[in-house]
N, C-alpha and C positions, 0 to 999 in steps of 0.2 A: 752536510748539513747546513741550516741558518740557525740565525738565532733563536724563532721558536721551535725549532727541534732540536736544540740542545739543550735548553729549560726542559724540554718534556724527556729527555735521555738521562740527562745527569742526577735525579734522584733513582733511578732503577737503574743505571748499569756501571761498572767504575772501567777503569782504562784495562785493568787486569780481565773482567768479564767480557768484553767487546773482543781481546784476542782471544780468551777462548773461542769465541764463536765466528773467528778467522777474519776477524777484520781489524788488518791488520795498521792499514792508517786510517784517522777520520780526522776529514781536512771543513775548513767554511766555503762552504762555495764561492762566496765574494773573494777570496783571499788568492795571491798569485799561488800557483797549483805547477807541479811537476807534474808533465805525461809522464804516466805510464801506461803503455798501448799494450803492455801482455797481460794486463791484470782487468778482471770485471769493476765497475763501479757502484754500488749503490747509492742512491741519493735518496736521502730523507728531511724534503724541505716546503713550506708553505706555497702552494699554486699561486705565485704570483707572475706578473708577467716578467719582471724583473730577472726571477728564477727562470723562468723556461725559456727567457732568451740565452740565458746563461747556459744550461744546459745545452739548447741548440750551438752557442761556440764552441763548446767541449764538443759536440758531434762531429764538426764539420772540422775540429783542428786533430780529430782520430785521440783523442788523449787518453785513453780508455777502451781495452777491449771490446767492452761493450755495455751496458747502462739495463740497470733496474732501478726504475723512478716510482717512489712511492712519495705521495702526496699526502701530507698530515692530515688536511682535510678534504672533504668533497672539490675534486676537480668540474667547474660547471663545464656545460656543454661549448658552451663559446670559448672558453680556455682550452679548450680538448680540441677542437678547431682553428684555433688559431696554432696552438703546436703542432699540431699535422701540420698544417700551411708552412709554417717554418721550417721543418723538416725537410718539406721536401722543396722546399725555398734555398735556403741556408745551410743546410744541415750537408751540401757536400755527397760525394758518391756513396753510396748502402749505410747511409745514414739510419733509413727505417729498417734494414736490418742488424744495426748493432743495439737497438731498444726494443731489450730482450722485454719488458715489463711494462707496464703504465697499471701505477693500481689507488684507488683510494683508500687511503688508513683508518679516518674516522678518531684519529687518537689525538686531537685538537684539544688536550686538558693536561695537565700537568699531575700525576698521580703521585704524590708525596709519602705514599705508605700504603697499607691492605685496605685502610676505612677513611681515609681524607685524601682530599682533590682541590684543588684551586685551575680556575681559569684564567689568571692574568690577563685578563679584562673584564671591559674596555680599564685604562690607563686611568687610576684616580677614581675607583670606579664609585664611589661612597661620591665624592664629591661631584663626579661628572655627571651624574642622573640626581644632582639636586642645583647645578650650576643654574640662576635665572639668567644666565646672559646666554646660556646657551640652545641653538635653533632647533625646532621640531627633528628636522631631517637630521640632527646629530644625535638625537636623544632615542628615533627610531633608530637609528644607525648600531646604537652600543645595546639597545635590546634587542638588535637581532641579533648580536655577535655572543651575546648570551646566551639564548636561544638557542644559535646554532653549535654553542658548546657543553651546552647541557644535549643536542644532541646526540653531539658525538660519544659523550659520558653514558647514554643510554645503548651507543648502538654498540661499545664496548662491552657490558654488561650483559647485553643480548636480552633486553628486557622493555617494555613498554608499560610506563607506570599508570599507576590512580594519580589525577595529579592535584594539589591543594596548598592554595595559597590565603597566604595573610589579604585583605581587602584594598585596593587602591592602590595606585602608583607602581612603581617596578613590578614588585612581585607579583603581581596580577596579570602584568600586560606579558610579561616572558610566561607564566604557566598558559594565559592563551594563545602565544604566537609556538608555544614548544607542542600543545597540543594538536593544534592544526598541524604542523610540520609532521610531528607522529603517525596520525591520521591520514594525510597525502600520502607519504611512504608508503603506507599500510595495501592503499587504496591501487596504490602505480604496481604494487609488487602482487602477485596472485597467492605468490609461495610465502609472503611475508617481507623476501627483500634480506635484509640484515636484521632482522628478529628471525627468519626462519629456522625451525629447527630448533630453536634456542626461544620458543615463545614466551615461556613465564620466565620468571626470576631467576636465577644463578646462584642467590646467593644466601640460599640455605633456606627452611621451612617450607620442605615440601614442592619446591614446585611453585610458591604463592606468587602472586604477582604482587610488588611493594607497593608504597603509598611514598610519591612526590613529595614532601613537602617544602617550597619557596615561601622562604619566612623575608620579611623589609626589616632591614637592619633597623629600623626604628623600634622595633619591638624594645629593643634592648640598647640601650645606646650608653651604659654604666659597665657592660663588660669590656669593651675595648679601650679602656682608660683606665681602669683597674689592675692596682698591684698586684699579680697573681703571687701563689705562695708552692705552685707546680714546676717540677724538674721542663721539662717542656717550654711551659710559657714563660718561665723567665730565661733559657737562651732564647730565643726567643724576640725576649721585652730587652733583656739587659747587653747582651751579646750578641744582634742582630744578625742572627740565624735565617740565612735565604737557601732554600730549594738544599734543604735538608744538608747546607755545610752550613761550619763555623767556624771564623778563622781568628786565631788568636796570639798577639805580639807577645813572645813571651822573650823572661828577661834573658840580656845579654843579646839578644838578634833582632836585624831590621828588619827583615819579612815578616809574613804573621805565617805561621804555619793552618795548612787546613784538618778540619777535624769533621766528618762524614757519619752521621747520625742518622741511619734507615733499617728498616726491619731485620735485616742481616746481623745487625750488630743484638745477640742476644741480650744485653746488659740496658741497649736503650728501651729493645721492646717490653720487658719488664717492667722497666723504671718510670718511662716516661711520667706519666699520667702518678705518679707520686707525690706527695711534700717534699722539697730539698730535704730536709734533714732527714727525713727517713731514706731517700737516698744517699746520703750520706755516708748513713751507719750502711749502707748494702755495698759499699766501695769497699769499705773499711773490711766489713764480714766476707768478699768472695780476694782481698787481695791477701785476707790471712789466710785463706781455702787455699789459695794459688801455693803459698811459702809453702803449707804444708803438703800440698801434692810434690812440687820440686823439691823439700827434704826428701819424699818417697823413693821418686826417680831416684837421686843423687843416692841413696841408700840404698836400691839396687843396683844400682850402676859399683861401688864399690863391695858390694858384699859378694866375703867368699862361703863355699860351700859345696854342695854337689853342682857337678856339670850340669846337668839339666834346667836345675834350679837358677844357675845365672845364665841359658840362655834364653828359659823365660820370660827373666826378667830383663834379659836385654831388649827379648820383643816386643815386650810391655811398656818398654820406656821409649824406642823407637818408634812406637805407635801413639805415644801420649804425647811427644817432643812438639807434632804442629798446634796440637789442640790448644796446650798449652803455652805456650808461644802467640796464637793468637789471642787467648782469652789474656794471656798479659800487653799485648798491644790494645786493645780494646780499654781494659782498666786503666792504663798508664795515658789515652786520651781521655779518658772519664775523670777522671784525677785531676789533670791540667785544666777541665769546662771547669768542674767542681770547685775548684781551689779561686778561679777566675770569678765566678759567681758571689765566693765567700764574701771578696775582697770586697764586691760593689756593694753588697748585702748589711755588710758594715758599713759601709762608709758612708752609704743614703739611707739606713733603718727601712730598709722595704718590709721588715717584718712588722713594723709599728703600723705604718702604712696601708699595708695588706689586711690587719685585725681592725683596724678604724674604718674601711671601706666596706668589711665582714659586718660590723656591726651595726653602720649605716644600713646595710639590706636589710637586716634581721630587724632594724625598725619598722618600715614598711609604711603604714603611712600614719604612724606614730613618731613620726622622723622631726616633724617643728617639737615636741614636746620630749626628747627622750635628751639624757646623759650622751649619748655619740656624737650628736650634731657641735656639740658645746667642743667635744673633746677634739673633733674634727677639725671645729673652726681655729682652737688652740692651736693645733700640728700646724697647720697654714701659717699661724703667726711663727711660728718657734723657726729660729733658724737654723738650730741644728737638723732641723728634720729635713732629709732630702736634700736635690740639686733644686736648681728652679724648673727644669720639666715637672718634677715630682711635684712641687707644689703646684702648679695647673694642672695635673691631673687629676689631683685632688680636688681641687677647685671644680675642675668641669665635672667630676664622678656627684661632690655633691649638688651640684646645679641640673645634671641630669636626679638624682633620686629628690629633690625638692620639686622639678615638675613632676613625678611618675606620683608623690605623697599627695602633690597639690588634685593630680584628676582624680585621685580616691578616696578625697577625703571633704572636708566641709571647709575647709579652712580659707578665708576670704582672697579676694585678689591682692587687695593693700598689704593683707602679711606674709602673701609670697611675693610682692614686689621687693614687699622688707628686708626677707630673708637673700634675694638675690644681691641685694647691697649690698649687706652684710659679709655674704663670700667673698664679693669684690673688692672691700674695703679689707676684709682680712691677708684675702692672696696680696693687696700692695702693699700690708705692713712686713706681710715676711719677706714677701721679693726685696722689699728696700733696708731690713734685715741682712739678708744675706749678702745683698752688696755692700754694707757697712761692715759685713764681719771679715769679708777679702779684703778690703780695702786697707791702706797703712795707718797705723795710730794718728790720730788728727787729720786721716784724710777725707772724713763724711761727717756731715751732721747728722744730730741725734732728733729729729724733729720726733711730734708726737703721734701718735697711732692714725690720728684719723687726718696728717698729713699722706700726701700722696708721692710728694717728689721731695728728693736730697739737692743737695751742691750738684749732686753728677746729672740731675734732671731725672726724666719720668722715671719712675721704678719699674713697672710695668713695660715689659717689653711693645712692640707692636706685632710679632706673633704671639703674645698672651693676651694682648687685645684683639686682636683677631679672633683667635682662637675660641674667647666668652662670647663673644660677636655673635660669629657663626652658631653657637649651639645655643643662645636664646632665638635664633632664627629657627632652628628646625626644630626646638621645642616648640614654638607657637605653630609647627604646621599638623603636630599629630596632638597638641596640647587642647583642652576644651576651651572657647571663647573669651573665657576670662582670664584667663591668661595673656600671655605677653603680645598677642594679635598678631593673624598671617596674614591679612591684608595687603600691608605694606610692601612684606616680601615678597608675596606669590605676584602681584600684580605687573611685575618685571619681565616673568618671566612668560615662556611663549603659550598658547594654548593647551598643549599636550600637557607638560609642564601642570599648568595651572589647574586643569580637569584632574592629573593624578593626585594632587596635594589635598585637591575637596575629597575625592572619594577614600584619599588613607583616615582622613581625621574621621569619616564616620565610624570606621570599623577599628580603630585603635582605642578607643575609651571602653571598651567590652574587651580587649587583650588587654588592657590595662590595669582591671579590674579583676582578671585570672589569677593578674602577674601577682598583685596583692597580698592578693587569698594564697600563695602555693608558696611559702618561703621554705627553703634550705637546699634548694638548686639552684645556677644562674638563671635571670631573667630569662632568656631566651632556650634554655631547656625547659621551663615546666610551658611553654607554648606548643613547641613541639609534641609535647607530651599530650598535650591539648588537640591539638591538630592531626597527630593521625591516632588519632583513638575516638572511632565515629559518636560512643555514647557520650563522649565531654563534650564533641564540638557542638561549635555553636554555627548558625548559617549568620549570623549576626557578624561571625567575625571572619570567616572563611570562606571562599568559595574554592567547587571541585569541576574539575575537568577531566573527561574520560577519554583518551582517545579512541579506545576501542568500539566502546559499547555507544560513546556518542551521546549520554545519559549521568546526571552527579549522583552516581553510585560508588559506597565504600565499604570495602570491606570492615567488620567492625572493628577490629581491633589487627592489622594486620603484622605477620611478624615479621616483617623485610622491611624496612623505611630508609630513605632517603632524605637525607635532608641539602638544606640547601642555602643560602644567604646572599641577596642580594646586596650589596655595598661593602660586604668580605667579612669572613669569619675570622676570629681565634682559636688559638688551639688551645687555652682555656675551655672556650664554648666545646668546640671538637671532642674533649675529654670527657667533660659534664655528661654533652649530652649520651656519649657511647656509656656513661656508667650508669646513667637511667635506665637504657632503654636495658640493659643487659641485666639489672635489678629485676626487668620487667618482662625479662624472658626474652626479649629480640634482638633484629642485629640491626647495625644502620653501619652506613657510610655518610661523613661529614663531606661538605665544601660550599665551596664561597667563592663571588669575581674575584677575591686576593684573600693571603692570607693576611690577616690585620693587625698590625701590634701594633702597641700605646702609642709608639712616634709619629707611624703610619697615619693613627687616627688623627693628633695632631694637625700634621703634616696637610692634612684636605680638610681639615676646618680654617687654617689660616688661609690655603688656596680659595675656601669661599670666598670668605672675606674679601681678597686680592680681586676676584673675580669682579666681585660687586663695585670695587672702588674702578672698574677698568684697566685690570690686569689683563685682558688678551684671552683667546680661547685656549683651552686644554690642546694638548700634542697629541 
């Protein structure tokens, strides 16, 4: 295995499951490995030249009895010929005979559950595709990596979907690329190739083809920085969940303990999308049920009575113990996670921040005159609410909310600019007070609200400045021309980036009008629900590609929907989309270029500003 295949396997298979399937050792291909000449080896790696060279070296050393080689993604003809040539030239005697199989797996994506996936590429996907310093060739390479990843997802699902995209920029480009690749694959293989025998979707709905909705991250800039109140998004946000693994530093221990959350965890499967207080109640209820079941088992073990009844009780106990032991293990894990969450929630007043942001969402185009706006600005100034990152997130949420409201209301450009200044001023005051509250008595000045500096220097960190600056630039790409102005921001990019930004601006005015009229779900959910329903969709907002028919046709209301967000998707959005689709009698799979946490979003906003200052290219 290599780094990529490890990321693919980690959320799917535990060590015990690997052993059950006959895998006694799992080793990194680039590590120093011992020879096991009487044992076959299975390679699951990316089809890179480096990996091919290592495999050939293993063959030449006769490290293993035989080799079964599965490449994560498609092995190009040039790479296959290179592998064959190296086996002949450097593989040693019988190298070709020891290679038992070479196969393309088409598994170059990460499945985090039955209904959620991520490509984990390109790196910093939101920032990468919006970097004005990026060259056209770099952007094209990034777009191709997304299209290739989605092709792998479609191959794994065995379906060629109808493709619908938001207009302009990356989503449209990815949809067009994917449609072309799917069409070419179908034309090359008379039997359907990877889609033979499974030409229609196998995700339910009587075999109807699904619709793939490819969405631009800009349709909803609010949710990625929002404070969620759901169990799964909270864990991702506050505890840094990665590839379904949560690491907690427990009292008295130096090393963090790992907790794995996946669909095999029944508690997780049933409660991941619920509000945190409901999950806490579920933990208490199931713990009480466990104690009751244990008491019954203990009672059977010590009961006196007829021999037959005692034997039956003992057999029942033996059968129940493994199940109860596993239930207790899962409950212990969730008790530790919930306790850690509760501590952080109380310290940072997450619930108050969440309620304030929900109120801003509900205000919609009436935001500027709403009580919720004043409440949020007061929270920004209050040093007792949240940490520095929470305040920055609330400020960004206000900024994006203001832009969304301005694009669908009649507010003037001067009033919008004034509100932006008010948000920045409130953020500075809040950060200043937060800094002073941490200082020793008498250690800091107590200047007025209008001051942006104190005895310790500038109160707003460079990170906060960069994030706010990048947010305003991104707003300008999608907002009406009376907003902050996109000409300066886009003039530095390559021709491809400028072209995508111009096209994107045309389509997003209509999308924002749709969002402003449909409060109740998260903004991106409303867009997806419209995109996947031809009766509600408008050619003004979306483009359609059909790899099979070659025409722009879409079932009126497909039962099976695949949603993909270019620039990253949050778990809050994944659960919200799933809930909305279920209420509409439909099934959905949600994915993105990455799983985006609020910290990830701020990091990428900061990175964009650094690039504009000449920080170098993305790695």
